[in-house]
Each structure stands twice: as structure tokens, then as C-alpha cells.
CHARMM-style PDB file with segment names, atoms N, HN, CA, C and O in Angstrom:
ATOM      1  N   MET     1      98.772 288.412 262.024  1.00  0.00      PROA
ATOM      2  CA  MET     1      97.289 287.922 262.040  1.00  0.00      PROA
ATOM      3  C   MET     1      97.056 286.579 262.749  1.00  0.00      PROA
ATOM      4  O   MET     1      97.655 285.561 262.400  1.00  0.00      PROA
ATOM      5  N   LYS     2      96.252 286.604 263.658  1.00  0.00      PROA
ATOM      6  HN  LYS     2      95.765 287.430 263.941  1.00  0.00      PROA
ATOM      7  CA  LYS     2      95.738 285.723 264.549  1.00  0.00      PROA
ATOM      8  C   LYS     2      94.699 285.239 263.865  1.00  0.00      PROA
ATOM      9  O   LYS     2      93.782 285.936 263.430  1.00  0.00      PROA
ATOM     10  N   LYS     3      94.837 283.533 263.693  1.00  0.00      PROA
ATOM     11  HN  LYS     3      95.582 282.967 264.047  1.00  0.00      PROA
ATOM     12  CA  LYS     3      93.781 282.956 262.847  1.00  0.00      PROA
ATOM     13  C   LYS     3      92.558 282.898 263.550  1.00  0.00      PROA
ATOM     14  O   LYS     3      92.675 282.732 264.765  1.00  0.00      PROA
ATOM     15  N   ASN     4      91.165 283.013 262.996  1.00  0.00      PROA
ATOM     16  HN  ASN     4      91.070 283.147 262.009  1.00  0.00      PROA
ATOM     17  CA  ASN     4      89.915 283.334 263.859  1.00  0.00      PROA
ATOM     18  C   ASN     4      89.022 282.811 263.225  1.00  0.00      PROA
ATOM     19  O   ASN     4      87.863 283.209 263.341  1.00  0.00      PROA
ATOM     20  N   ILE     5      89.458 281.523 262.186  1.00  0.00      PROA
ATOM     21  HN  ILE     5      90.399 281.200 262.092  1.00  0.00      PROA
ATOM     22  CA  ILE     5      88.027 280.962 261.373  1.00  0.00      PROA
ATOM     23  C   ILE     5      88.790 279.281 261.500  1.00  0.00      PROA
ATOM     24  O   ILE     5      89.960 278.926 261.350  1.00  0.00      PROA
ATOM     25  N   GLY     6      87.778 278.656 261.775  1.00  0.00      PROA
ATOM     26  HN  GLY     6      86.828 278.945 261.897  1.00  0.00      PROA
ATOM     27  CA  GLY     6      87.727 277.222 262.621  1.00  0.00      PROA
ATOM     28  C   GLY     6      87.648 276.536 261.179  1.00  0.00      PROA
ATOM     29  O   GLY     6      87.730 277.222 260.160  1.00  0.00      PROA
ATOM     30  N   LEU     7      87.482 275.136 261.141  1.00  0.00      PROA
ATOM     31  HN  LEU     7      87.416 274.579 261.969  1.00  0.00      PROA
ATOM     32  CA  LEU     7      87.478 273.996 260.094  1.00  0.00      PROA
ATOM     33  C   LEU     7      86.322 273.984 259.462  1.00  0.00      PROA
ATOM     34  O   LEU     7      86.248 273.946 258.233  1.00  0.00      PROA
ATOM     35  N   THR     8      85.016 274.024 260.472  1.00  0.00      PROA
ATOM     36  HN  THR     8      85.076 274.055 261.470  1.00  0.00      PROA
ATOM     37  CA  THR     8      83.607 273.983 259.931  1.00  0.00      PROA
ATOM     38  C   THR     8      83.580 275.431 259.126  1.00  0.00      PROA
ATOM     39  O   THR     8      83.232 275.228 257.962  1.00  0.00      PROA
ATOM     40  N   ASP     9      83.798 276.610 259.347  1.00  0.00      PROA
ATOM     41  HN  ASP     9      84.080 276.775 260.292  1.00  0.00      PROA
ATOM     42  CA  ASP     9      83.568 277.777 258.597  1.00  0.00      PROA
ATOM     43  C   ASP     9      84.481 277.837 257.570  1.00  0.00      PROA
ATOM     44  O   ASP     9      84.219 278.619 256.656  1.00  0.00      PROA
ATOM     45  N   ARG    10      85.639 277.099 257.502  1.00  0.00      PROA
ATOM     46  HN  ARG    10      85.852 276.464 258.245  1.00  0.00      PROA
ATOM     47  CA  ARG    10      86.854 277.255 256.139  1.00  0.00      PROA
ATOM     48  C   ARG    10      85.896 276.016 255.194  1.00  0.00      PROA
ATOM     49  O   ARG    10      85.908 276.027 253.963  1.00  0.00      PROA
ATOM     50  N   VAL    11      85.338 275.299 255.760  1.00  0.00      PROA
ATOM     51  HN  VAL    11      85.328 275.289 256.760  1.00  0.00      PROA
ATOM     52  CA  VAL    11      85.020 274.168 254.783  1.00  0.00      PROA
ATOM     53  C   VAL    11      83.636 274.825 254.082  1.00  0.00      PROA
ATOM     54  O   VAL    11      83.480 274.633 252.877  1.00  0.00      PROA
ATOM     55  N   LEU    12      82.788 275.479 254.714  1.00  0.00      PROA
ATOM     56  HN  LEU    12      82.915 275.635 255.693  1.00  0.00      PROA
ATOM     57  CA  LEU    12      81.551 276.127 254.390  1.00  0.00      PROA
ATOM     58  C   LEU    12      81.954 277.420 253.377  1.00  0.00      PROA
ATOM     59  O   LEU    12      81.256 277.648 252.389  1.00  0.00      PROA
ATOM     60  N   ARG    13      83.055 278.194 253.678  1.00  0.00      PROA
ATOM     61  HN  ARG    13      83.622 278.009 254.481  1.00  0.00      PROA
ATOM     62  CA  ARG    13      83.186 279.003 252.680  1.00  0.00      PROA
ATOM     63  C   ARG    13      83.905 278.479 251.373  1.00  0.00      PROA
ATOM     64  O   ARG    13      83.650 279.074 250.326  1.00  0.00      PROA
ATOM     65  N   ILE    14      84.830 277.357 251.350  1.00  0.00      PROA
ATOM     66  HN  ILE    14      85.037 276.874 252.201  1.00  0.00      PROA
ATOM     67  CA  ILE    14      84.715 276.806 250.098  1.00  0.00      PROA
ATOM     68  C   ILE    14      84.167 276.230 249.536  1.00  0.00      PROA
ATOM     69  O   ILE    14      84.553 275.988 248.392  1.00  0.00      PROA
ATOM     70  N   LEU    15      83.066 275.738 249.981  1.00  0.00      PROA
ATOM     71  HN  LEU    15      82.753 275.935 250.909  1.00  0.00      PROA
ATOM     72  CA  LEU    15      81.871 275.074 249.294  1.00  0.00      PROA
ATOM     73  C   LEU    15      81.234 276.168 248.855  1.00  0.00      PROA
ATOM     74  O   LEU    15      81.282 276.307 247.633  1.00  0.00      PROA
ATOM     75  N   VAL    16      80.625 277.028 249.483  1.00  0.00      PROA
ATOM     76  HN  VAL    16      80.586 276.914 250.475  1.00  0.00      PROA
ATOM     77  CA  VAL    16      80.427 278.369 248.754  1.00  0.00      PROA
ATOM     78  C   VAL    16      81.122 278.714 247.570  1.00  0.00      PROA
ATOM     79  O   VAL    16      80.692 278.461 246.445  1.00  0.00      PROA
ATOM     80  N   ALA    17      82.037 279.207 247.776  1.00  0.00      PROA
ATOM     81  HN  ALA    17      82.386 279.413 248.690  1.00  0.00      PROA
ATOM     82  CA  ALA    17      82.959 279.138 246.349  1.00  0.00      PROA
ATOM     83  C   ALA    17      83.195 278.651 245.432  1.00  0.00      PROA
ATOM     84  O   ALA    17      83.396 279.273 244.389  1.00  0.00      PROA
ATOM     85  N   VAL    18      83.254 277.089 245.559  1.00  0.00      PROA
ATOM     86  HN  VAL    18      83.091 276.583 246.406  1.00  0.00      PROA
ATOM     87  CA  VAL    18      83.138 276.097 244.796  1.00  0.00      PROA
ATOM     88  C   VAL    18      81.551 276.155 243.785  1.00  0.00      PROA
ATOM     89  O   VAL    18      81.435 276.188 242.560  1.00  0.00      PROA
ATOM     90  N   ALA    19      80.398 276.151 244.946  1.00  0.00      PROA
ATOM     91  HN  ALA    19      80.492 276.124 245.941  1.00  0.00      PROA
ATOM     92  CA  ALA    19      79.412 276.508 244.184  1.00  0.00      PROA
ATOM     93  C   ALA    19      78.918 278.029 243.233  1.00  0.00      PROA
ATOM     94  O   ALA    19      77.910 278.399 242.632  1.00  0.00      PROA
ATOM     95  N   ILE    20      79.845 278.405 243.435  1.00  0.00      PROA
ATOM     96  HN  ILE    20      80.665 278.104 243.923  1.00  0.00      PROA
ATOM     97  CA  ILE    20      79.741 280.198 242.601  1.00  0.00      PROA
ATOM     98  C   ILE    20      80.293 279.996 241.574  1.00  0.00      PROA
ATOM     99  O   ILE    20      79.742 280.253 240.504  1.00  0.00      PROA
ATOM    100  N   THR    21      81.505 279.490 241.652  1.00  0.00      PROA
ATOM    101  HN  THR    21      81.953 279.282 242.521  1.00  0.00      PROA
ATOM    102  CA  THR    21      82.625 279.165 240.642  1.00  0.00      PROA
ATOM    103  C   THR    21      81.559 278.139 239.365  1.00  0.00      PROA
ATOM    104  O   THR    21      81.589 278.433 238.170  1.00  0.00      PROA
ATOM    105  N   ILE    22      80.925 277.281 239.762  1.00  0.00      PROA
ATOM    106  HN  ILE    22      80.901 277.042 240.733  1.00  0.00      PROA
ATOM    107  CA  ILE    22      80.525 276.246 239.214  1.00  0.00      PROA
ATOM    108  C   ILE    22      79.078 277.209 238.712  1.00  0.00      PROA
ATOM    109  O   ILE    22      78.945 277.272 237.489  1.00  0.00      PROA
ATOM    110  N   LEU    23      78.347 277.714 239.285  1.00  0.00      PROA
ATOM    111  HN  LEU    23      78.455 277.663 240.278  1.00  0.00      PROA
ATOM    112  CA  LEU    23      77.070 278.347 238.549  1.00  0.00      PROA
ATOM    113  C   LEU    23      77.576 279.262 237.670  1.00  0.00      PROA
ATOM    114  O   LEU    23      77.115 279.390 236.536  1.00  0.00      PROA
ATOM    115  N   TYR    24      78.798 280.132 238.242  1.00  0.00      PROA
ATOM    116  HN  TYR    24      79.173 280.028 239.163  1.00  0.00      PROA
ATOM    117  CA  TYR    24      79.255 281.056 236.566  1.00  0.00      PROA
ATOM    118  C   TYR    24      79.910 280.245 235.248  1.00  0.00      PROA
ATOM    119  O   TYR    24      79.895 280.659 234.090  1.00  0.00      PROA
ATOM    120  N   PHE    25      80.380 279.216 235.635  1.00  0.00      PROA
ATOM    121  HN  PHE    25      80.392 278.879 236.577  1.00  0.00      PROA
ATOM    122  CA  PHE    25      80.838 278.120 234.421  1.00  0.00      PROA
ATOM    123  C   PHE    25      79.842 277.737 233.953  1.00  0.00      PROA
ATOM    124  O   PHE    25      80.024 277.582 232.746  1.00  0.00      PROA
ATOM    125  N   THR    26      78.841 277.485 234.245  1.00  0.00      PROA
ATOM    126  HN  THR    26      78.693 277.612 235.226  1.00  0.00      PROA
ATOM    127  CA  THR    26      77.600 276.455 233.382  1.00  0.00      PROA
ATOM    128  C   THR    26      76.539 277.768 233.120  1.00  0.00      PROA
ATOM    129  O   THR    26      75.370 277.479 232.862  1.00  0.00      PROA
ATOM    130  N   HSD    27      76.866 278.974 233.171  1.00  0.00      PROA
ATOM    131  HN  HSD    27      77.815 279.209 233.380  1.00  0.00      PROA
ATOM    132  CA  HSD    27      76.078 280.371 232.651  1.00  0.00      PROA
ATOM    133  C   HSD    27      74.905 280.399 233.334  1.00  0.00      PROA
ATOM    134  O   HSD    27      73.946 280.862 232.718  1.00  0.00      PROA
ATOM    135  N   GLN    28      74.673 279.899 234.817  1.00  0.00      PROA
ATOM    136  HN  GLN    28      75.452 279.522 235.317  1.00  0.00      PROA
ATOM    137  CA  GLN    28      73.698 280.366 235.683  1.00  0.00      PROA
ATOM    138  C   GLN    28      73.502 281.774 235.967  1.00  0.00      PROA
ATOM    139  O   GLN    28      72.424 282.349 236.118  1.00  0.00      PROA
ATOM    140  N   ILE    29      74.812 282.319 236.028  1.00  0.00      PROA
ATOM    141  HN  ILE    29      75.687 281.852 235.905  1.00  0.00      PROA
ATOM    142  CA  ILE    29      74.775 283.810 236.654  1.00  0.00      PROA
ATOM    143  C   ILE    29      75.567 284.253 235.373  1.00  0.00      PROA
ATOM    144  O   ILE    29      76.236 283.580 234.588  1.00  0.00      PROA
ATOM    145  N   SER    30      75.294 285.540 235.405  1.00  0.00      PROA
ATOM    146  HN  SER    30      74.751 286.086 236.043  1.00  0.00      PROA
ATOM    147  CA  SER    30      76.480 286.288 234.548  1.00  0.00      PROA
ATOM    148  C   SER    30      75.974 288.135 234.774  1.00  0.00      PROA
ATOM    149  O   SER    30      74.995 288.555 235.392  1.00  0.00      PROA
ATOM    150  N   GLY    31      76.746 288.716 234.234  1.00  0.00      PROA
ATOM    151  HN  GLY    31      77.541 288.375 233.732  1.00  0.00      PROA
ATOM    152  CA  GLY    31      76.626 290.383 234.229  1.00  0.00      PROA
ATOM    153  C   GLY    31      77.102 290.404 235.772  1.00  0.00      PROA
ATOM    154  O   GLY    31      77.822 289.613 236.381  1.00  0.00      PROA
ATOM    155  N   THR    32      76.394 291.690 236.232  1.00  0.00      PROA
ATOM    156  HN  THR    32      75.809 292.333 235.737  1.00  0.00      PROA
ATOM    157  CA  THR    32      76.593 292.015 237.520  1.00  0.00      PROA
ATOM    158  C   THR    32      76.503 290.914 238.910  1.00  0.00      PROA
ATOM    159  O   THR    32      77.338 290.658 239.776  1.00  0.00      PROA
ATOM    160  N   THR    33      75.609 290.592 238.765  1.00  0.00      PROA
ATOM    161  HN  THR    33      74.930 290.800 238.061  1.00  0.00      PROA
ATOM    162  CA  THR    33      75.490 289.176 239.803  1.00  0.00      PROA
ATOM    163  C   THR    33      76.559 288.265 239.716  1.00  0.00      PROA
ATOM    164  O   THR    33      76.684 287.656 240.779  1.00  0.00      PROA
ATOM    165  N   ALA    34      77.390 287.933 238.846  1.00  0.00      PROA
ATOM    166  HN  ALA    34      77.289 288.428 237.983  1.00  0.00      PROA
ATOM    167  CA  ALA    34      78.405 286.936 238.411  1.00  0.00      PROA
ATOM    168  C   ALA    34      79.810 287.951 238.476  1.00  0.00      PROA
ATOM    169  O   ALA    34      80.762 287.496 237.842  1.00  0.00      PROA
ATOM    170  N   ILE    35      80.016 289.116 239.088  1.00  0.00      PROA
ATOM    171  HN  ILE    35      79.242 289.486 239.603  1.00  0.00      PROA
ATOM    172  CA  ILE    35      80.839 290.271 239.168  1.00  0.00      PROA
ATOM    173  C   ILE    35      80.953 289.835 240.739  1.00  0.00      PROA
ATOM    174  O   ILE    35      81.802 289.071 241.197  1.00  0.00      PROA
ATOM    175  N   LEU    36      79.929 290.477 241.447  1.00  0.00      PROA
ATOM    176  HN  LEU    36      79.239 291.097 241.074  1.00  0.00      PROA
ATOM    177  CA  LEU    36      79.692 290.439 242.797  1.00  0.00      PROA
ATOM    178  C   LEU    36      79.868 289.058 243.329  1.00  0.00      PROA
ATOM    179  O   LEU    36      80.778 288.837 244.128  1.00  0.00      PROA
ATOM    180  N   LEU    37      79.223 288.306 243.019  1.00  0.00      PROA
ATOM    181  HN  LEU    37      78.484 288.485 242.370  1.00  0.00      PROA
ATOM    182  CA  LEU    37      79.469 286.841 243.575  1.00  0.00      PROA
ATOM    183  C   LEU    37      80.446 286.203 243.606  1.00  0.00      PROA
ATOM    184  O   LEU    37      80.709 285.302 244.402  1.00  0.00      PROA
ATOM    185  N   GLY    38      81.340 286.761 242.403  1.00  0.00      PROA
ATOM    186  HN  GLY    38      81.127 287.493 241.756  1.00  0.00      PROA
ATOM    187  CA  GLY    38      82.699 286.127 241.800  1.00  0.00      PROA
ATOM    188  C   GLY    38      83.816 286.596 242.807  1.00  0.00      PROA
ATOM    189  O   GLY    38      84.668 285.841 243.276  1.00  0.00      PROA
ATOM    190  N   ALA    39      83.683 288.159 243.122  1.00  0.00      PROA
ATOM    191  HN  ALA    39      82.992 288.772 242.742  1.00  0.00      PROA
ATOM    192  CA  ALA    39      84.350 288.782 244.134  1.00  0.00      PROA
ATOM    193  C   ALA    39      83.949 288.012 245.536  1.00  0.00      PROA
ATOM    194  O   ALA    39      84.831 287.816 246.371  1.00  0.00      PROA
ATOM    195  N   LEU    40      82.706 287.617 245.752  1.00  0.00      PROA
ATOM    196  HN  LEU    40      81.989 287.777 245.073  1.00  0.00      PROA
ATOM    197  CA  LEU    40      82.576 286.850 247.274  1.00  0.00      PROA
ATOM    198  C   LEU    40      83.121 285.506 247.443  1.00  0.00      PROA
ATOM    199  O   LEU    40      83.300 285.042 248.568  1.00  0.00      PROA
ATOM    200  N   ALA    41      83.346 284.969 246.557  1.00  0.00      PROA
ATOM    201  HN  ALA    41      83.201 285.346 245.643  1.00  0.00      PROA
ATOM    202  CA  ALA    41      83.618 283.830 246.092  1.00  0.00      PROA
ATOM    203  C   ALA    41      85.544 283.642 246.239  1.00  0.00      PROA
ATOM    204  O   ALA    41      86.087 282.676 246.775  1.00  0.00      PROA
ATOM    205  N   ILE    42      86.245 284.782 245.637  1.00  0.00      PROA
ATOM    206  HN  ILE    42      85.804 285.567 245.201  1.00  0.00      PROA
ATOM    207  CA  ILE    42      87.453 285.046 245.960  1.00  0.00      PROA
ATOM    208  C   ILE    42      87.847 285.354 247.318  1.00  0.00      PROA
ATOM    209  O   ILE    42      88.903 284.928 247.786  1.00  0.00      PROA
ATOM    210  N   LEU    43      86.926 286.181 248.059  1.00  0.00      PROA
ATOM    211  HN  LEU    43      86.069 286.527 247.678  1.00  0.00      PROA
ATOM    212  CA  LEU    43      86.863 286.442 249.020  1.00  0.00      PROA
ATOM    213  C   LEU    43      87.074 285.151 250.028  1.00  0.00      PROA
ATOM    214  O   LEU    43      88.098 284.645 250.485  1.00  0.00      PROA
ATOM    215  N   PHE    44      85.849 284.869 250.162  1.00  0.00      PROA
ATOM    216  HN  PHE    44      85.017 285.279 249.791  1.00  0.00      PROA
ATOM    217  CA  PHE    44      85.821 283.573 250.639  1.00  0.00      PROA
ATOM    218  C   PHE    44      86.774 282.440 250.765  1.00  0.00      PROA
ATOM    219  O   PHE    44      87.040 281.839 251.805  1.00  0.00      PROA
ATOM    220  N   ALA    45      87.347 282.181 249.352  1.00  0.00      PROA
ATOM    221  HN  ALA    45      87.131 282.669 248.506  1.00  0.00      PROA
ATOM    222  CA  ALA    45      88.522 281.412 249.067  1.00  0.00      PROA
ATOM    223  C   ALA    45      89.716 281.719 249.809  1.00  0.00      PROA
ATOM    224  O   ALA    45      90.357 280.850 250.401  1.00  0.00      PROA
ATOM    225  N   VAL    46      90.064 283.082 249.788  1.00  0.00      PROA
ATOM    226  HN  VAL    46      89.544 283.788 249.308  1.00  0.00      PROA
ATOM    227  CA  VAL    46      91.321 283.544 250.273  1.00  0.00      PROA
ATOM    228  C   VAL    46      91.209 283.367 252.106  1.00  0.00      PROA
ATOM    229  O   VAL    46      92.048 282.872 252.859  1.00  0.00      PROA
ATOM    230  N   THR    47      90.142 283.842 252.371  1.00  0.00      PROA
ATOM    231  HN  THR    47      89.461 284.244 251.759  1.00  0.00      PROA
ATOM    232  CA  THR    47      89.939 284.170 253.824  1.00  0.00      PROA
ATOM    233  C   THR    47      89.717 282.337 254.495  1.00  0.00      PROA
ATOM    234  O   THR    47      89.723 282.118 255.706  1.00  0.00      PROA
ATOM    235  N   SER    48      89.567 281.387 253.609  1.00  0.00      PROA
ATOM    236  HN  SER    48      89.562 281.565 252.625  1.00  0.00      PROA
ATOM    237  CA  SER    48      89.879 280.072 254.008  1.00  0.00      PROA
ATOM    238  C   SER    48      90.839 279.327 254.018  1.00  0.00      PROA
ATOM    239  O   SER    48      90.960 278.188 254.470  1.00  0.00      PROA
ATOM    240  N   LEU    49      91.864 280.293 253.272  1.00  0.00      PROA
ATOM    241  HN  LEU    49      91.766 281.218 252.905  1.00  0.00      PROA
ATOM    242  CA  LEU    49      92.896 279.527 253.012  1.00  0.00      PROA
ATOM    243  C   LEU    49      93.543 280.059 254.029  1.00  0.00      PROA
ATOM    244  O   LEU    49      94.218 279.218 254.623  1.00  0.00      PROA
ATOM    245  N   ILE    50      93.613 281.295 254.533  1.00  0.00      PROA
ATOM    246  HN  ILE    50      93.064 281.978 254.050  1.00  0.00      PROA
ATOM    247  CA  ILE    50      94.809 281.696 255.241  1.00  0.00      PROA
ATOM    248  C   ILE    50      93.471 281.897 256.874  1.00  0.00      PROA
ATOM    249  O   ILE    50      93.549 283.016 257.382  1.00  0.00      PROA
ATOM    250  N   SER    51      92.876 281.351 257.260  1.00  0.00      PROA
ATOM    251  HN  SER    51      92.812 280.442 256.848  1.00  0.00      PROA
ATOM    252  CA  SER    51      92.043 281.012 258.384  1.00  0.00      PROA
ATOM    253  C   SER    51      92.094 282.335 259.009  1.00  0.00      PROA
ATOM    254  O   SER    51      92.221 282.418 260.231  1.00  0.00      PROA
ATOM    255  N   PHE    52      91.999 283.435 258.229  1.00  0.00      PROA
ATOM    256  HN  PHE    52      91.895 283.368 257.237  1.00  0.00      PROA
ATOM    257  CA  PHE    52      91.571 284.647 259.015  1.00  0.00      PROA
ATOM    258  C   PHE    52      90.720 285.778 258.337  1.00  0.00      PROA
ATOM    259  O   PHE    52      91.188 286.210 257.283  1.00  0.00      PROA
ATOM    260  N   CYS    53      89.638 286.279 258.743  1.00  0.00      PROA
ATOM    261  HN  CYS    53      89.258 285.928 259.599  1.00  0.00      PROA
ATOM    262  CA  CYS    53      88.906 287.264 258.216  1.00  0.00      PROA
ATOM    263  C   CYS    53      88.847 288.454 259.100  1.00  0.00      PROA
ATOM    264  O   CYS    53      88.812 288.465 260.330  1.00  0.00      PROA
ATOM    265  N   PRO    54      88.840 289.472 258.259  1.00  0.00      PROA
ATOM    266  CA  PRO    54      88.865 290.817 258.733  1.00  0.00      PROA
ATOM    267  C   PRO    54      87.774 291.295 259.247  1.00  0.00      PROA
ATOM    268  O   PRO    54      87.835 292.027 260.235  1.00  0.00      PROA
ATOM    269  N   LEU    55      86.667 290.986 258.705  1.00  0.00      PROA
ATOM    270  HN  LEU    55      86.617 290.391 257.902  1.00  0.00      PROA
ATOM    271  CA  LEU    55      85.090 291.225 259.480  1.00  0.00      PROA
ATOM    272  C   LEU    55      85.142 290.595 261.015  1.00  0.00      PROA
ATOM    273  O   LEU    55      84.795 291.223 262.015  1.00  0.00      PROA
ATOM    274  N   TYR    56      85.589 289.375 261.009  1.00  0.00      PROA
ATOM    275  HN  TYR    56      85.870 288.864 260.196  1.00  0.00      PROA
ATOM    276  CA  TYR    56      85.608 288.587 262.315  1.00  0.00      PROA
ATOM    277  C   TYR    56      86.353 289.415 263.349  1.00  0.00      PROA
ATOM    278  O   TYR    56      85.965 289.746 264.470  1.00  0.00      PROA
ATOM    279  N   TRP    57      87.587 289.700 262.697  1.00  0.00      PROA
ATOM    280  HN  TRP    57      87.902 289.431 261.787  1.00  0.00      PROA
ATOM    281  CA  TRP    57      88.361 290.425 263.442  1.00  0.00      PROA
ATOM    282  C   TRP    57      87.879 291.694 264.455  1.00  0.00      PROA
ATOM    283  O   TRP    57      87.888 292.081 265.623  1.00  0.00      PROA
ATOM    284  N   SER    58      87.443 292.043 263.051  1.00  0.00      PROA
ATOM    285  HN  SER    58      87.436 291.729 262.102  1.00  0.00      PROA
ATOM    286  CA  SER    58      86.846 293.718 263.636  1.00  0.00      PROA
ATOM    287  C   SER    58      85.764 293.730 264.746  1.00  0.00      PROA
ATOM    288  O   SER    58      85.725 294.491 265.713  1.00  0.00      PROA
ATOM    289  N   ILE    59      84.907 292.761 264.430  1.00  0.00      PROA
ATOM    290  HN  ILE    59      84.939 292.143 263.644  1.00  0.00      PROA
ATOM    291  CA  ILE    59      83.812 292.370 265.534  1.00  0.00      PROA
ATOM    292  C   ILE    59      84.316 291.728 266.718  1.00  0.00      PROA
ATOM    293  O   ILE    59      83.614 291.981 267.697  1.00  0.00      PROA
ATOM    294  N   GLY    60      85.242 291.026 266.942  1.00  0.00      PROA
ATOM    295  HN  GLY    60      85.812 290.820 266.146  1.00  0.00      PROA
ATOM    296  CA  GLY    60      85.841 290.000 267.827  1.00  0.00      PROA
ATOM    297  C   GLY    60      85.238 288.901 267.599  1.00  0.00      PROA
ATOM    298  O   GLY    60      84.938 288.245 268.597  1.00  0.00      PROA
ATOM    299  N   ILE    61      84.974 288.504 266.625  1.00  0.00      PROA
ATOM    300  HN  ILE    61      85.217 289.036 265.814  1.00  0.00      PROA
ATOM    301  CA  ILE    61      84.208 286.883 266.831  1.00  0.00      PROA
ATOM    302  C   ILE    61      85.735 285.856 266.442  1.00  0.00      PROA
ATOM    303  O   ILE    61      86.766 286.281 265.921  1.00  0.00      PROA
ATOM    304  N   SER    62      85.508 284.735 266.794  1.00  0.00      PROA
ATOM    305  HN  SER    62      84.670 284.390 267.218  1.00  0.00      PROA
ATOM    306  CA  SER    62      86.221 283.230 266.314  1.00  0.00      PROA
ATOM    307  C   SER    62      85.582 282.301 265.824  1.00  0.00      PROA
ATOM    308  O   SER    62      84.464 282.089 266.293  1.00  0.00      PROA
ATOM    309  N   THR    63      85.941 281.691 265.038  1.00  0.00      PROA
ATOM    310  HN  THR    63      86.849 281.864 264.658  1.00  0.00      PROA
ATOM    311  CA  THR    63      84.933 280.233 265.191  1.00  0.00      PROA
ATOM    312  C   THR    63      85.970 279.441 265.291  1.00  0.00      PROA
ATOM    313  O   THR    63      85.667 278.278 265.020  1.00  0.00      PROA
ATOM    314  N   ARG    64      87.336 279.631 265.636  1.00  0.00      PROA
ATOM    315  HN  ARG    64      87.582 280.575 265.856  1.00  0.00      PROA
ATOM    316  CA  ARG    64      88.183 278.266 266.024  1.00  0.00      PROA
ATOM    317  C   ARG    64      87.922 277.931 267.650  1.00  0.00      PROA
ATOM    318  O   ARG    64      87.638 278.626 268.626  1.00  0.00      PROA
ATOM    319  N   ASN    65      88.122 276.768 267.471  1.00  0.00      PROA
ATOM    320  HN  ASN    65      88.353 276.203 266.679  1.00  0.00      PROA
ATOM    321  CA  ASN    65      87.756 275.887 268.711  1.00  0.00      PROA
ATOM    322  C   ASN    65      89.038 276.571 269.775  1.00  0.00      PROA
ATOM    323  O   ASN    65      90.146 276.875 269.332  1.00  0.00      PROA
ATOM    324  N   LYS    66      88.715 276.705 270.955  1.00  0.00      PROA
ATOM    325  HN  LYS    66      87.815 276.459 271.315  1.00  0.00      PROA
ATOM    326  CA  LYS    66      89.559 277.347 271.988  1.00  0.00      PROA
ATOM    327  C   LYS    66      90.423 275.843 272.270  1.00  0.00      PROA
ATOM    328  O   LYS    66      89.852 274.764 272.430  1.00  0.00      PROA
ATOM    329  N   THR    67      92.402 276.110 272.296  1.00  0.00      PROA
ATOM    330  HN  THR    67      92.865 276.986 272.166  1.00  0.00      PROA
ATOM    331  CA  THR    67      92.692 274.752 272.779  1.00  0.00      PROA
ATOM    332  C   THR    67      92.877 274.774 274.126  1.00  0.00      PROA
ATOM    333  O   THR    67      92.931 275.854 274.715  1.00  0.00      PROA
ATOM    334  N   ILE    68      92.988 273.671 274.737  1.00  0.00      PROA
ATOM    335  HN  ILE    68      92.944 272.794 274.259  1.00  0.00      PROA
ATOM    336  CA  ILE    68      93.379 273.418 276.163  1.00  0.00      PROA
ATOM    337  C   ILE    68      94.655 273.602 276.674  1.00  0.00      PROA
ATOM    338  O   ILE    68      95.570 273.142 275.990  1.00  0.00      PROA
ATOM    339  N   SER    69      94.926 274.139 277.669  1.00  0.00      PROA
ATOM    340  HN  SER    69      94.183 274.512 278.224  1.00  0.00      PROA
ATOM    341  CA  SER    69      96.393 274.448 277.814  1.00  0.00      PROA
ATOM    342  C   SER    69      96.796 273.356 278.947  1.00  0.00      PROA
ATOM    343  O   SER    69      96.082 273.355 279.950  1.00  0.00      PROA
ATOM    344  N   TYR    70      97.652 272.614 278.901  1.00  0.00      PROA
ATOM    345  HN  TYR    70      98.231 272.615 278.086  1.00  0.00      PROA
ATOM    346  CA  TYR    70      97.891 271.728 279.871  1.00  0.00      PROA
ATOM    347  C   TYR    70      99.098 272.656 280.519  1.00  0.00      PROA
ATOM    348  O   TYR    70      99.833 271.857 281.101  1.00  0.00      PROA
ATOM    349  N   ASP    71      99.354 273.310 280.593  1.00  0.00      PROA
ATOM    350  HN  ASP    71      98.757 273.958 280.121  1.00  0.00      PROA
ATOM    351  CA  ASP    71     100.641 274.137 281.392  1.00  0.00      PROA
ATOM    352  C   ASP    71     100.096 273.800 283.137  1.00  0.00      PROA
ATOM    353  O   ASP    71      99.116 274.107 283.816  1.00  0.00      PROA
ATOM    354  N   THR    72     101.312 273.032 283.336  1.00  0.00      PROA
ATOM    355  HN  THR    72     102.108 272.783 282.784  1.00  0.00      PROA
ATOM    356  CA  THR    72     101.575 272.600 285.036  1.00  0.00      PROA
ATOM    357  C   THR    72     102.263 273.460 285.682  1.00  0.00      PROA
ATOM    358  O   THR    72     102.431 273.228 286.880  1.00  0.00      PROA
ATOM    359  N   ARG    73     102.781 274.531 285.174  1.00  0.00      PROA
ATOM    360  HN  ARG    73     102.644 274.719 284.201  1.00  0.00      PROA
ATOM    361  CA  ARG    73     102.948 275.671 286.168  1.00  0.00      PROA
ATOM    362  C   ARG    73     102.316 276.438 286.917  1.00  0.00      PROA
ATOM    363  O   ARG    73     101.641 277.245 286.279  1.00  0.00      PROA
ATOM    364  N   ASN    74     102.239 276.539 288.098  1.00  0.00      PROA
ATOM    365  HN  ASN    74     102.788 275.883 288.616  1.00  0.00      PROA
ATOM    366  CA  ASN    74     101.179 277.657 289.078  1.00  0.00      PROA
ATOM    367  C   ASN    74     101.338 278.680 288.944  1.00  0.00      PROA
ATOM    368  OT1 ASN    74     100.662 279.497 289.570  1.00  0.00      PROA
TER     369      ASN     74
END
């Protein structure tokens, strides 16, 4: 798996996952909504930790910064 999630994207995904978790444990969300958002939170947390998003990969998106190559070979 080639990493395709940049730092900003990773931080936002973690923040969303934490927000959903807080909403669940403070009983602001429940039932089907809690299940769906909980699954989304888990997905966001896992993709953030491994820096790879299958959806991004399937449509050719990468939010990672491109590294500059300092290769001196011609």
C-alpha cells in the first residue's frame, strides 16, 4: 500500500473520529446514527493511522506532499 493521506488530512480524520466518540459517550447520538457514525469514526481512525485510504487510491487522489528528489544522476 502506497501512502496517500497527508498530515492535515490525517489530523482532520482523527479529530472527526474523536468528536464522534465524544458525541456517543455523552449520549448525543444513539441508535442507527450512532452505529453509522461509529463505523465512520473507526474507518477514519484506521485510515489515519496507516496513512492509506482505499477510496483515494481507487480514484487516484493523494493528499500527501510530493517529496523533492535531489538525485544528482542525469
